[in-house]
Backbone as ProteinMPNN parsed JSONL, in Angstrom:
{"seq_chain_A": "MKKAFLIFIVILLAGCSGGGLSGDVTYVVDGDTLDVKLEDGTVERIRLLLIDTPETKHPTIGVEPYGPEASAFTSQLEGERVELELDAAERDRYGRLLAYVWHDGEMFNEKLLAEGLARVAVYPPNTKYVDEFREIEKKAKNQEIGIWSEENYQAEEVNNEPSEDCMIKGNINSRGDKIYHTESSSYYAQTIPEEWFCSIEEAEEAGFRAPK", "coords_chain_A": {"N_chain_A": [[1.108, -1.183, 0.034], [1.995, 1.121, 0.596], [4.142, 1.702, -1.028], [2.63, 1.949, -3.276], [1.255, 4.064, -2.996], [3.549, 5.937, -2.878], [4.416, 6.107, -5.535], [1.823, 7.029, -6.671], [2.366, 9.389, -5.58], [4.412, 10.38, -7.181], [3.865, 10.146, -9.91], [1.933, 12.001, -10.094], [3.273, 14.587, -9.199], [5.068, 14.543, -11.252], [3.175, 15.257, -13.565], [2.486, 17.767, -12.462], [4.144, 19.257, -12.813], [4.706, 19.471, -15.524], [6.284, 17.387, -17.707], [6.729, 15.482, -20.327], [8.457, 16.899, -23.01], [12.149, 18.234, -22.662], [14.664, 20.119, -22.183], [17.683, 22.313, -22.901], [17.74, 26.134, -22.424], [18.335, 28.107, -25.218], [18.704, 30.587, -26.179], [16.72, 33.459, -25.732], [14.164, 35.217, -27.127], [12.481, 37.236, -27.114], [10.361, 38.557, -24.68], [7.701, 36.203, -24.744], [8.883, 34.385, -26.323], [11.102, 31.86, -27.155], [14.471, 29.674, -27.489], [15.102, 26.479, -27.178], [17.128, 23.816, -26.886], [16.719, 20.712, -27.172], [16.85, 17.463, -25.64], [17.302, 15.579, -27.616], [19.044, 16.525, -29.397], [18.058, 18.684, -31.223], [16.755, 21.722, -32.103], [14.489, 23.833, -30.729], [12.215, 26.55, -31.501], [10.218, 28.284, -29.118], [7.0, 29.414, -28.418], [5.515, 30.849, -25.98], [2.46, 29.673, -24.356], [-1.171, 31.034, -24.094], [-0.47, 33.395, -23.286], [0.58, 36.759, -23.68], [3.466, 39.151, -24.246], [4.437, 42.447, -24.279], [5.666, 44.184, -27.441], [8.739, 44.012, -28.407], [10.495, 43.767, -30.904], [8.93, 44.462, -33.176], [7.947, 44.689, -36.377], [6.241, 46.876, -37.162], [5.044, 47.946, -34.813], [7.223, 48.186, -33.191], [9.197, 49.122, -29.952], [7.122, 48.544, -27.14], [5.908, 49.675, -24.046], [6.966, 47.824, -20.873], [8.177, 45.754, -22.627], [10.977, 45.544, -22.8], [11.564, 45.088, -20.372], [10.023, 42.662, -19.778], [11.396, 40.762, -21.905], [13.705, 40.985, -20.468], [13.316, 39.528, -17.778], [12.377, 37.191, -18.66], [14.716, 36.459, -19.885], [16.409, 35.294, -17.753], [16.11, 32.51, -17.995], [17.67, 31.762, -19.723], [20.37, 29.249, -20.345], [19.432, 27.538, -18.583], [17.723, 24.591, -17.652], [14.563, 23.519, -19.063], [11.502, 22.453, -18.644], [8.739, 21.092, -21.197], [5.549, 21.765, -21.82], [2.65, 20.492, -23.582], [-0.045, 21.387, -25.689], [-3.401, 20.845, -26.794], [-2.899, 21.699, -29.658], [0.225, 21.273, -31.488], [1.864, 23.147, -32.929], [2.503, 26.961, -34.142], [1.44, 29.16, -36.55], [3.534, 29.714, -37.653], [5.531, 27.673, -37.642], [6.52, 27.339, -34.732], [6.815, 25.541, -31.912], [4.262, 25.455, -29.501], [4.141, 25.937, -26.084], [3.861, 25.229, -22.457], [5.97, 26.177, -20.36], [8.248, 25.037, -18.019], [10.341, 25.72, -15.043], [12.212, 24.853, -12.613], [10.319, 23.736, -11.156], [7.969, 25.493, -11.19], [5.453, 27.397, -13.472], [6.74, 29.086, -16.102], [4.988, 30.716, -17.595], [2.831, 31.683, -16.001], [4.417, 33.01, -14.061], [5.118, 35.29, -15.702], [2.955, 36.605, -15.84], [2.079, 37.367, -13.576], [3.792, 39.057, -12.765], [3.129, 40.867, -14.37], [4.033, 41.326, -16.506], [2.608, 40.427, -18.841], [0.004, 39.31, -20.572], [-3.091, 37.496, -21.042], [-3.669, 35.786, -23.683], [-5.588, 33.952, -25.711], [-6.161, 31.289, -27.735], [-7.936, 29.1, -28.98], [-7.084, 25.758, -29.891], [-5.819, 25.762, -27.831], [-6.422, 26.35, -24.681], [-5.95, 25.098, -21.776], [-5.297, 25.981, -19.385], [-6.414, 28.469, -18.916], [-8.715, 29.702, -17.257], [-6.982, 29.593, -14.756], [-4.863, 31.32, -15.464], [-6.444, 33.902, -16.044], [-7.304, 34.385, -13.517], [-4.771, 34.848, -12.442], [-3.925, 37.192, -13.96], [-5.822, 38.716, -13.1], [-5.095, 39.565, -10.082], [-2.773, 40.994, -10.735], [-3.621, 43.13, -12.392], [-5.467, 44.339, -10.542], [-3.389, 44.883, -8.914], [-1.743, 46.965, -10.158], [0.467, 46.372, -11.379], [3.365, 46.341, -13.286], [2.488, 46.4, -16.962], [-0.133, 46.856, -16.568], [0.236, 49.218, -15.304], [0.321, 51.209, -16.593], [-1.59, 53.639, -17.777], [-2.69, 54.375, -20.12], [-2.59, 51.737, -21.514], [-3.447, 48.6, -23.404], [-6.083, 46.955, -22.485], [-7.588, 45.526, -23.246], [-8.45, 41.605, -23.471], [-6.628, 39.345, -25.394], [-8.207, 37.197, -27.638], [-9.086, 34.848, -29.326], [-11.325, 33.542, -29.402], [-14.238, 31.672, -30.495], [-17.816, 33.505, -31.372], [-21.23, 32.391, -31.281], [-22.494, 33.019, -33.526], [-20.417, 33.183, -35.268], [-18.598, 31.331, -36.726], [-16.802, 30.426, -38.808], [-13.709, 29.354, -39.881], [-10.507, 31.499, -40.17], [-7.68, 30.556, -41.561], [-3.858, 31.032, -41.822], [-1.752, 29.509, -43.971], [1.548, 27.53, -44.367], [2.236, 28.528, -46.657], [1.562, 31.033, -46.98], [-0.991, 31.127, -47.713], [-4.053, 32.534, -47.65], [-6.858, 30.935, -46.075], [-10.561, 30.131, -45.759], [-12.479, 28.086, -43.562], [-15.397, 26.636, -43.511], [-18.075, 25.233, -41.202], [-18.511, 22.536, -42.388], [-16.405, 21.815, -44.063], [-13.896, 19.986, -45.07], [-11.605, 19.844, -43.815], [-12.062, 21.211, -41.407], [-12.015, 20.563, -38.315], [-9.544, 19.818, -37.76], [-8.635, 22.691, -38.525], [-6.819, 25.498, -37.225], [-7.604, 28.465, -36.061], [-6.861, 31.684, -37.445], [-8.407, 33.729, -37.138], [-11.628, 34.499, -36.557], [-14.811, 34.515, -38.658], [-18.229, 35.603, -39.286], [-19.814, 34.962, -41.537], [-18.849, 33.79, -45.024], [-18.755, 35.767, -46.956], [-17.635, 38.139, -45.294], [-15.442, 36.98, -44.596], [-14.038, 36.531, -47.154], [-13.854, 39.09, -47.981], [-11.926, 40.007, -46.301], [-9.839, 38.684, -47.487], [-9.416, 35.886, -47.811], [-9.722, 32.84, -48.696], [-11.819, 29.828, -50.253], [-11.094, 26.382, -49.462], [-9.298, 24.358, -51.769]], "CA_chain_A": [[-0.188, -0.084, 0.12], [2.719, 2.385, 0.846], [4.792, 1.479, -2.22], [1.466, 2.344, -4.126], [1.151, 5.532, -2.69], [4.528, 6.693, -3.404], [4.372, 5.635, -7.155], [0.876, 8.026, -7.328], [2.772, 10.656, -5.562], [5.746, 10.686, -8.507], [2.722, 10.402, -11.025], [0.965, 13.368, -9.481], [4.259, 15.826, -9.145], [5.428, 14.817, -12.628], [1.867, 15.872, -14.122], [2.169, 19.311, -12.124], [5.865, 19.755, -13.526], [4.678, 19.238, -17.223], [6.477, 16.142, -18.245], [6.741, 15.706, -21.705], [9.812, 17.597, -23.447], [12.917, 19.152, -21.703], [15.674, 20.951, -22.874], [18.035, 24.049, -22.134], [17.224, 27.543, -22.823], [20.149, 28.49, -25.434], [18.335, 31.963, -26.585], [15.694, 34.289, -25.229], [14.004, 35.956, -28.294], [11.867, 38.461, -26.341], [9.388, 37.818, -23.019], [7.082, 35.236, -25.112], [9.612, 33.427, -27.153], [12.344, 31.463, -26.586], [15.05, 28.871, -28.184], [15.444, 25.412, -26.44], [17.807, 22.711, -27.093], [15.876, 19.237, -26.645], [17.852, 16.043, -25.342], [17.852, 14.698, -29.035], [20.029, 17.749, -30.161], [17.313, 19.61, -32.032], [16.482, 23.412, -31.351], [12.982, 24.372, -31.385], [11.732, 27.95, -30.906], [8.985, 28.162, -28.362], [6.058, 30.22, -27.827], [4.686, 30.143, -24.547], [1.003, 28.954, -24.56], [-2.278, 31.458, -23.558], [-0.045, 34.678, -22.642], [1.124, 37.711, -24.832], [4.183, 40.229, -23.878], [4.723, 43.619, -25.037], [6.438, 44.034, -28.395], [10.272, 44.596, -28.523], [11.139, 43.855, -32.114], [7.889, 44.3, -33.738], [8.5, 45.758, -37.351], [5.602, 48.431, -37.314], [4.695, 48.242, -33.66], [8.232, 48.722, -32.386], [9.244, 48.785, -28.764], [6.095, 48.902, -26.308], [6.091, 49.698, -22.485], [7.479, 47.077, -20.425], [8.684, 44.91, -23.605], [12.379, 45.045, -22.661], [11.407, 44.298, -19.336], [9.234, 41.188, -19.956], [12.318, 40.187, -22.335], [15.145, 40.712, -19.365], [12.69, 38.741, -17.001], [12.668, 35.473, -19.641], [16.313, 36.206, -20.302], [17.243, 34.594, -16.714], [16.124, 31.307, -18.137], [19.05, 31.465, -20.545], [21.311, 27.967, -19.997], [18.369, 26.915, -17.533], [16.676, 23.393, -18.122], [13.386, 23.644, -18.855], [10.389, 21.019, -19.211], [7.822, 21.84, -21.699], [4.013, 21.294, -21.739], [2.216, 20.998, -24.47], [-1.961, 21.554, -25.199], [-4.047, 20.442, -28.096], [-2.317, 22.157, -30.945], [1.492, 21.614, -31.001], [2.589, 24.476, -33.532], [1.369, 27.924, -34.739], [1.514, 28.932, -38.495], [4.978, 30.062, -38.113], [6.144, 26.671, -37.084], [6.725, 27.166, -33.158], [6.182, 24.937, -30.834], [3.657, 26.175, -28.405], [4.024, 25.283, -24.666], [3.775, 25.898, -20.642], [7.362, 26.152, -19.706], [8.335, 24.6, -16.352], [11.178, 25.811, -14.482], [12.255, 24.706, -11.11], [8.777, 23.092, -10.559], [7.106, 26.513, -11.836], [5.214, 27.564, -14.619], [6.845, 30.37, -15.971], [4.188, 31.315, -18.085], [2.173, 32.174, -14.804], [5.244, 34.13, -13.114], [5.148, 36.533, -16.223], [1.218, 37.056, -15.66], [1.921, 37.775, -11.754], [4.593, 40.16, -12.588], [2.452, 42.031, -15.074], [4.647, 41.821, -17.921], [2.496, 39.764, -19.903], [-1.723, 39.39, -20.437], [-3.651, 36.376, -21.414], [-4.018, 35.644, -25.065], [-6.493, 33.018, -25.893], [-6.263, 30.882, -29.175], [-8.425, 27.908, -29.158], [-8.22, 24.922, -28.774], [-5.072, 25.648, -26.535], [-6.75, 26.807, -23.14], [-5.856, 24.397, -20.791], [-5.179, 27.101, -18.085], [-7.001, 29.842, -18.781], [-9.132, 30.102, -16.369], [-5.99, 30.041, -13.933], [-4.232, 32.456, -16.128], [-7.164, 34.756, -15.786], [-6.932, 34.759, -12.212], [-3.501, 35.754, -11.938], [-3.997, 38.309, -14.652], [-6.893, 39.828, -12.457], [-4.226, 39.761, -9.461], [-1.571, 41.977, -11.121], [-4.344, 44.162, -12.927], [-5.83, 45.13, -9.119], [-2.209, 45.456, -7.781], [-1.564, 48.139, -11.028], [1.88, 46.229, -11.644], [4.086, 46.16, -14.617], [1.786, 46.773, -17.911], [-1.149, 47.467, -15.716], [0.16, 50.562, -14.461], [0.399, 52.383, -17.777], [-2.92, 54.197, -18.019], [-3.399, 53.897, -21.761], [-2.389, 50.086, -21.889], [-4.433, 48.359, -24.139], [-6.31, 45.976, -21.399], [-8.481, 44.004, -23.654], [-7.38, 40.173, -23.516], [-6.362, 38.974, -26.728], [-9.061, 36.374, -27.602], [-9.337, 34.188, -30.665], [-12.531, 32.172, -29.445], [-15.494, 32.125, -31.877], [-18.774, 33.404, -31.142], [-21.831, 31.625, -31.105], [-22.644, 33.321, -35.15], [-19.219, 33.429, -36.339], [-17.824, 30.048, -36.787], [-15.842, 30.149, -40.031], [-12.365, 29.633, -39.341], [-9.507, 31.501, -40.988], [-6.308, 30.029, -41.385], [-2.95, 30.983, -43.005], [-0.824, 28.103, -43.921], [2.929, 28.223, -44.367], [3.193, 29.266, -47.91], [0.97, 32.84, -46.604], [-2.389, 31.378, -48.167], [-5.262, 32.882, -46.349], [-8.101, 29.888, -46.304], [-11.355, 30.118, -44.803], [-13.071, 26.829, -43.341], [-16.805, 26.311, -42.771], [-18.188, 23.42, -40.791], [-18.679, 21.491, -43.566], [-15.198, 21.835, -44.668], [-13.308, 18.545, -44.82], [-10.079, 19.872, -42.62], [-12.57, 22.408, -40.215], [-11.841, 19.975, -37.001], [-7.954, 20.395, -37.089], [-7.866, 23.714, -38.543], [-6.453, 26.25, -36.196], [-7.985, 29.939, -36.695], [-5.953, 32.902, -36.808], [-9.307, 34.803, -37.453], [-13.041, 33.88, -36.768], [-15.433, 35.47, -39.76], [-19.456, 35.255, -39.181], [-19.892, 34.903, -42.924], [-18.128, 33.808, -46.597], [-18.596, 37.299, -47.633], [-16.754, 38.615, -44.355], [-14.002, 36.034, -45.217], [-13.544, 37.134, -48.569], [-13.669, 40.647, -48.077], [-10.61, 40.012, -45.413], [-8.63, 38.573, -48.134], [-9.464, 34.768, -47.237], [-10.568, 31.932, -50.143], [-12.277, 28.647, -50.112], [-9.965, 25.52, -49.858], [-9.477, 23.908, -52.946]], "C_chain_A": [[0.975, 1.331, 0.053], [3.456, 2.82, -0.353], [3.841, 2.126, -3.103], [1.541, 3.671, -4.101], [2.004, 6.337, -3.096], [4.723, 6.963, -4.962], [2.811, 7.067, -7.549], [1.46, 9.32, -6.964], [3.847, 11.475, -6.673], [4.942, 11.174, -9.429], [2.561, 11.763, -11.132], [2.348, 14.585, -10.074], [4.968, 15.687, -10.672], [4.174, 15.636, -13.492], [2.065, 17.327, -13.648], [3.426, 20.278, -12.469], [5.774, 19.59, -14.981], [4.682, 18.315, -17.936], [6.63, 16.585, -19.761], [8.37, 16.107, -21.881], [10.735, 18.18, -22.519], [13.886, 18.806, -22.512], [16.131, 22.063, -22.254], [18.026, 24.973, -23.181], [18.757, 27.867, -23.579], [20.086, 29.835, -26.237], [17.002, 32.606, -26.292], [15.163, 35.101, -26.413], [13.239, 37.436, -27.632], [10.938, 37.7, -25.169], [8.75, 36.537, -23.706], [7.805, 34.487, -25.805], [11.075, 33.095, -26.909], [13.112, 30.185, -27.561], [15.22, 27.819, -27.477], [16.073, 24.362, -27.094], [17.256, 21.231, -26.63], [17.164, 18.015, -26.156], [17.818, 15.467, -26.87], [18.815, 15.546, -29.766], [19.403, 19.016, -30.929], [17.047, 20.758, -31.299], [15.032, 23.787, -31.6], [12.907, 25.716, -30.969], [10.337, 27.653, -30.662], [8.223, 29.124, -28.29], [5.488, 29.767, -27.038], [2.988, 30.743, -24.899], [0.317, 30.257, -23.8], [-1.416, 32.676, -22.781], [0.832, 35.454, -24.28], [1.826, 38.888, -23.921], [4.262, 41.004, -24.639], [5.581, 43.345, -25.915], [7.929, 44.562, -27.961], [10.912, 44.667, -29.929], [10.137, 43.588, -33.326], [8.168, 45.284, -35.081], [7.615, 47.043, -37.552], [5.068, 48.863, -35.928], [6.082, 49.219, -32.957], [8.404, 48.139, -31.015], [7.927, 49.588, -27.678], [6.626, 48.853, -24.935], [5.997, 48.364, -22.05], [8.124, 45.541, -21.462], [10.074, 44.483, -23.316], [12.465, 44.762, -21.175], [11.107, 43.106, -18.787], [10.966, 40.635, -20.816], [13.61, 39.833, -21.054], [14.407, 39.492, -18.393], [13.034, 37.406, -17.612], [13.754, 35.117, -19.769], [17.077, 35.473, -19.056], [16.943, 32.959, -16.97], [17.094, 30.454, -19.192], [19.808, 30.342, -19.831], [20.85, 27.3, -18.89], [17.923, 25.602, -18.509], [15.505, 23.716, -17.801], [12.254, 22.521, -19.016], [9.291, 22.097, -19.929], [6.438, 20.994, -21.883], [3.445, 21.37, -22.618], [0.554, 20.778, -24.679], [-2.27, 20.753, -26.505], [-3.544, 20.571, -29.36], [-0.877, 22.318, -30.504], [2.159, 23.079, -31.435], [1.606, 25.899, -33.913], [1.632, 27.987, -36.545], [2.669, 29.15, -38.529], [6.079, 28.747, -37.852], [6.91, 26.222, -35.575], [6.16, 26.484, -32.733], [5.543, 25.664, -29.76], [3.602, 25.085, -27.04], [4.076, 25.892, -23.446], [4.98, 25.295, -20.483], [7.732, 26.509, -18.347], [9.759, 24.881, -15.958], [11.434, 25.697, -12.9], [11.138, 24.337, -10.279], [7.859, 24.182, -10.946], [7.081, 26.694, -12.96], [5.466, 29.156, -15.03], [5.988, 31.539, -16.739], [3.189, 32.478, -17.426], [3.051, 33.137, -14.239], [5.235, 35.108, -14.348], [3.973, 37.249, -16.089], [1.249, 37.757, -14.396], [2.529, 38.813, -11.759], [4.128, 41.393, -13.735], [3.137, 42.272, -16.178], [4.008, 40.927, -18.84], [0.609, 39.738, -19.592], [-2.059, 38.151, -21.304], [-4.078, 36.691, -22.784], [-4.695, 34.51, -25.128], [-7.015, 32.169, -27.423], [-6.627, 29.436, -28.873], [-7.643, 26.869, -30.241], [-6.675, 24.895, -27.486], [-5.511, 26.384, -25.404], [-7.086, 25.768, -21.899], [-5.9, 24.937, -19.092], [-5.736, 28.498, -17.989], [-7.698, 30.539, -17.926], [-8.318, 30.458, -15.224], [-5.349, 31.174, -14.296], [-5.175, 33.686, -15.642], [-7.344, 35.297, -14.352], [-5.942, 35.165, -11.682], [-3.447, 36.769, -12.557], [-4.537, 39.391, -13.608], [-5.91, 40.284, -11.187], [-3.312, 41.113, -9.661], [-2.503, 43.105, -11.939], [-4.499, 44.891, -11.621], [-4.657, 45.528, -8.469], [-1.57, 46.636, -8.675], [0.081, 47.72, -11.111], [1.994, 45.923, -12.939], [3.154, 46.682, -15.823], [0.772, 47.503, -17.277], [-0.943, 48.497, -14.727], [0.501, 51.632, -15.411], [-1.317, 52.662, -17.81], [-3.537, 54.207, -19.473], [-3.254, 52.556, -22.176], [-3.572, 49.56, -22.383], [-4.777, 47.141, -23.167], [-7.119, 44.921, -21.969], [-7.87, 42.914, -23.931], [-7.561, 39.897, -24.861], [-7.226, 37.691, -26.629], [-9.55, 35.878, -29.15], [-10.349, 33.377, -30.535], [-13.937, 32.653, -30.294], [-16.691, 32.319, -30.889], [-19.783, 32.67, -31.741], [-22.21, 31.666, -32.802], [-21.588, 33.274, -35.938], [-18.348, 32.517, -36.21], [-17.034, 29.493, -37.737], [-14.57, 30.839, -39.535], [-11.7, 30.167, -40.356], [-8.138, 31.15, -40.511], [-5.247, 30.465, -42.61], [-2.248, 30.017, -42.415], [0.391, 28.606, -43.803], [3.383, 28.586, -45.536], [2.27, 30.937, -47.611], [-0.596, 32.453, -47.095], [-3.358, 31.772, -47.411], [-6.717, 31.629, -47.088], [-8.872, 30.258, -45.53], [-12.313, 28.356, -45.053], [-14.693, 27.013, -43.121], [-17.145, 24.975, -41.921], [-18.488, 22.596, -41.39], [-17.502, 21.252, -44.394], [-14.542, 20.579, -44.33], [-12.037, 18.818, -43.548], [-10.625, 20.879, -41.314], [-12.048, 21.846, -38.969], [-10.339, 20.407, -36.8], [-7.295, 21.29, -37.617], [-7.582, 24.574, -37.213], [-6.64, 27.855, -36.706], [-6.59, 30.639, -36.357], [-7.341, 33.915, -36.741], [-10.667, 33.715, -37.348], [-14.046, 35.133, -37.966], [-17.061, 34.731, -39.247], [-20.242, 35.229, -40.749], [-18.908, 34.71, -44.056], [-17.887, 35.149, -47.013], [-17.768, 37.947, -46.823], [-15.795, 37.957, -44.545], [-13.477, 36.402, -46.225], [-12.938, 38.381, -48.631], [-11.993, 40.84, -46.8], [-9.559, 39.334, -46.414], [-8.597, 36.622, -48.028], [-10.476, 34.067, -48.293], [-11.093, 30.297, -49.582], [-11.185, 27.328, -50.037], [-10.236, 25.035, -51.226], [-9.895, 22.641, -52.858]], "O_chain_A": [[0.691, 2.387, -0.512], [3.481, 3.992, -0.729], [4.358, 3.005, -3.792], [1.854, 4.367, -5.066], [1.659, 7.388, -3.638], [5.166, 8.016, -5.421], [2.857, 7.837, -8.508], [1.27, 10.305, -7.678], [4.012, 12.674, -6.897], [5.048, 12.324, -9.854], [2.946, 12.517, -12.025], [2.317, 15.234, -11.12], [5.385, 16.709, -11.217], [4.468, 16.699, -14.039], [1.789, 18.175, -14.496], [3.605, 21.495, -12.417], [6.819, 19.577, -15.633], [3.767, 18.022, -18.706], [6.643, 17.723, -20.23], [9.284, 15.752, -21.137], [10.231, 18.674, -21.511], [14.085, 17.83, -23.235], [15.536, 22.731, -21.409], [18.213, 24.806, -24.386], [19.864, 27.908, -23.043], [21.062, 30.253, -26.86], [16.073, 31.996, -26.822], [16.046, 35.893, -26.742], [13.674, 38.568, -27.846], [10.904, 36.497, -24.913], [9.284, 35.532, -23.236], [7.131, 33.481, -26.024], [11.981, 33.853, -26.561], [12.368, 29.681, -28.403], [15.848, 28.314, -26.541], [15.42, 23.932, -28.045], [17.588, 20.824, -25.517], [18.326, 18.047, -26.56], [18.746, 14.674, -27.033], [19.337, 15.108, -30.791], [19.997, 20.06, -31.197], [17.09, 20.822, -30.07], [14.582, 24.005, -32.725], [13.6, 26.034, -30.002], [9.508, 27.102, -31.386], [8.896, 30.111, -27.997], [4.96, 28.655, -27.02], [2.542, 31.757, -25.435], [1.007, 30.713, -22.889], [-1.74, 32.883, -21.612], [1.342, 35.01, -25.308], [1.187, 39.515, -23.076], [4.202, 40.659, -25.819], [6.382, 42.444, -25.662], [8.082, 45.51, -27.19], [11.773, 45.517, -30.157], [10.346, 42.783, -34.233], [8.54, 46.448, -34.935], [8.081, 48.087, -38.006], [4.661, 50.018, -35.798], [6.084, 50.344, -32.458], [7.98, 47.019, -30.73], [7.806, 50.797, -27.485], [7.594, 48.161, -24.624], [5.167, 47.627, -22.582], [8.436, 44.474, -20.933], [10.432, 43.32, -23.5], [13.474, 44.186, -20.767], [11.574, 42.558, -17.789], [11.706, 40.05, -20.025], [14.205, 38.778, -20.836], [15.063, 38.454, -18.309], [13.862, 36.637, -17.124], [14.114, 33.94, -19.81], [18.228, 35.074, -19.234], [17.489, 32.153, -16.216], [17.261, 29.257, -19.429], [19.897, 30.496, -18.613], [21.583, 26.568, -18.225], [17.814, 25.601, -19.735], [15.168, 24.116, -16.687], [12.555, 21.632, -19.813], [8.996, 23.25, -19.613], [6.363, 19.777, -22.056], [3.433, 22.553, -22.958], [-0.064, 20.061, -23.893], [-1.42, 20.118, -27.13], [-3.695, 19.663, -30.178], [-0.526, 23.067, -29.592], [2.74, 23.887, -30.711], [0.377, 25.931, -33.961], [1.899, 27.14, -37.398], [3.171, 28.78, -39.59], [7.3, 28.906, -37.881], [7.589, 25.228, -35.321], [4.943, 26.474, -32.922], [6.208, 26.467, -29.105], [3.204, 23.922, -26.969], [4.338, 27.093, -23.379], [5.116, 24.072, -20.458], [7.665, 27.56, -17.709], [10.549, 24.199, -16.61], [10.865, 26.426, -12.088], [10.993, 24.534, -9.072], [6.713, 23.748, -11.068], [8.024, 26.445, -13.711], [4.845, 30.138, -14.624], [6.122, 32.759, -16.645], [2.839, 33.571, -17.87], [2.516, 34.185, -13.877], [5.42, 36.208, -13.828], [3.971, 38.473, -16.219], [0.476, 38.69, -14.177], [2.171, 39.696, -10.98], [4.645, 42.5, -13.886], [2.951, 43.294, -16.838], [4.743, 40.531, -19.745], [0.092, 40.107, -18.538], [-1.308, 37.837, -22.227], [-4.744, 37.691, -23.053], [-4.215, 33.775, -24.265], [-8.047, 32.432, -28.041], [-5.756, 28.629, -28.549], [-7.618, 27.214, -31.422], [-6.597, 24.139, -26.517], [-4.706, 27.278, -25.144], [-8.136, 25.661, -21.265], [-6.354, 24.451, -18.056], [-5.518, 29.383, -17.161], [-7.514, 31.739, -17.722], [-8.655, 31.455, -14.584], [-5.247, 32.071, -13.46], [-4.666, 34.471, -14.841], [-7.506, 36.491, -14.096], [-5.953, 35.777, -10.614], [-2.883, 37.656, -11.916], [-4.038, 40.475, -13.305], [-5.829, 41.511, -11.139], [-3.214, 42.046, -8.864], [-1.872, 44.149, -12.104], [-3.849, 45.92, -11.433], [-4.696, 46.373, -7.575], [-0.825, 47.378, -8.035], [0.923, 48.6, -10.936], [1.137, 45.411, -13.658], [2.994, 47.875, -15.563], [0.748, 48.728, -17.396], [-1.578, 48.707, -13.694], [0.896, 52.751, -15.086], [-2.118, 51.73, -17.869], [-4.72, 54.057, -19.775], [-3.807, 52.213, -23.221], [-4.659, 49.929, -21.937], [-3.883, 46.314, -22.987], [-7.348, 43.807, -21.497], [-6.818, 42.964, -24.569], [-8.6, 40.201, -25.446], [-7.068, 37.029, -25.603], [-10.267, 36.521, -29.917], [-10.486, 32.474, -31.361], [-14.405, 33.76, -30.56], [-16.791, 31.658, -29.855], [-19.445, 32.168, -32.813], [-22.249, 30.6, -33.417], [-21.685, 33.31, -37.164], [-17.3, 32.759, -35.611], [-16.588, 28.348, -37.672], [-14.294, 31.954, -39.092], [-11.929, 29.708, -41.475], [-7.615, 31.373, -39.419], [-5.456, 30.381, -43.82], [-2.054, 29.662, -41.252], [0.619, 29.722, -43.335], [4.55, 28.927, -45.729], [2.631, 31.906, -48.279], [-1.454, 33.321, -46.931], [-3.461, 31.198, -46.327], [-7.261, 31.598, -48.192], [-8.431, 30.765, -44.499], [-12.638, 27.737, -46.066], [-14.952, 27.837, -42.243], [-16.547, 23.903, -42.011], [-18.846, 21.605, -40.753], [-17.59, 20.523, -45.381], [-14.704, 20.153, -43.187], [-11.731, 18.063, -42.626], [-9.875, 21.264, -40.417], [-11.489, 22.732, -38.323], [-9.956, 21.163, -35.907], [-6.065, 21.349, -37.61], [-8.17, 24.257, -36.18], [-5.94, 28.366, -37.581], [-5.685, 30.415, -35.553], [-7.139, 34.992, -36.18], [-10.772, 32.584, -37.823], [-13.887, 36.354, -37.973], [-17.124, 33.553, -38.894], [-21.42, 35.585, -40.788], [-18.018, 35.561, -44.065], [-16.781, 35.531, -47.395], [-16.901, 38.529, -47.475], [-14.88, 38.752, -44.761], [-12.269, 36.637, -46.189], [-11.868, 38.709, -49.143], [-11.259, 41.826, -46.721], [-8.374, 39.462, -46.103], [-7.481, 36.147, -48.239], [-11.583, 34.464, -48.657], [-10.664, 29.785, -48.548], [-10.27, 27.499, -50.842], [-11.305, 25.28, -51.786], [-10.134, 21.997, -53.879]]}, "name": "protein", "num_of_chains": 1, "seq": "MKKAFLIFIVILLAGCSGGGLSGDVTYVVDGDTLDVKLEDGTVERIRLLLIDTPETKHPTIGVEPYGPEASAFTSQLEGERVELELDAAERDRYGRLLAYVWHDGEMFNEKLLAEGLARVAVYPPNTKYVDEFREIEKKAKNQEIGIWSEENYQAEEVNNEPSEDCMIKGNINSRGDKIYHTESSSYYAQTIPEEWFCSIEEAEEAGFRAPK"}
């Protein structure tokens, strides 16, 4: 009985710390993007799930308030061993691996939110921790720390969830083709949307086409 209990605890702890892929952080691009050298020697660019940090290298936006601070905060992971927990969809349209990043038993995505250096960004189907993340963000807002201390900061949550009447998925593939998928499309279920549309006309006006 005692042995079985200890095995249960080990499994529980493994689940809490992410499990799955692990490796060493080789480079931090910005607050929510970093490179990890996995145990098999491959290097993956990782985009932290369910959060968005202020920009530092965007070609049109430039440097946003607390962008450098977010990058500096994430830079503490350089050279460190991390574990990567994946969600329903593994990659984004840029080929980056999407993950919850665990370090020393703590989820780094949550730490950025708690420090006021990121806001919640919802891109279904990767929504495993969305409720917990929103609670952490709410506390940071109430404390007015980091980005939430900026009077004119864009406080709206980045949310790519569909409404009841807008279920057409707009996806941009690896070649840059903009394609919309209705619920009757063959690839609707596995398509990860960049945008949602309420009608085919709206999708086509935005430059999206039907799948071939």
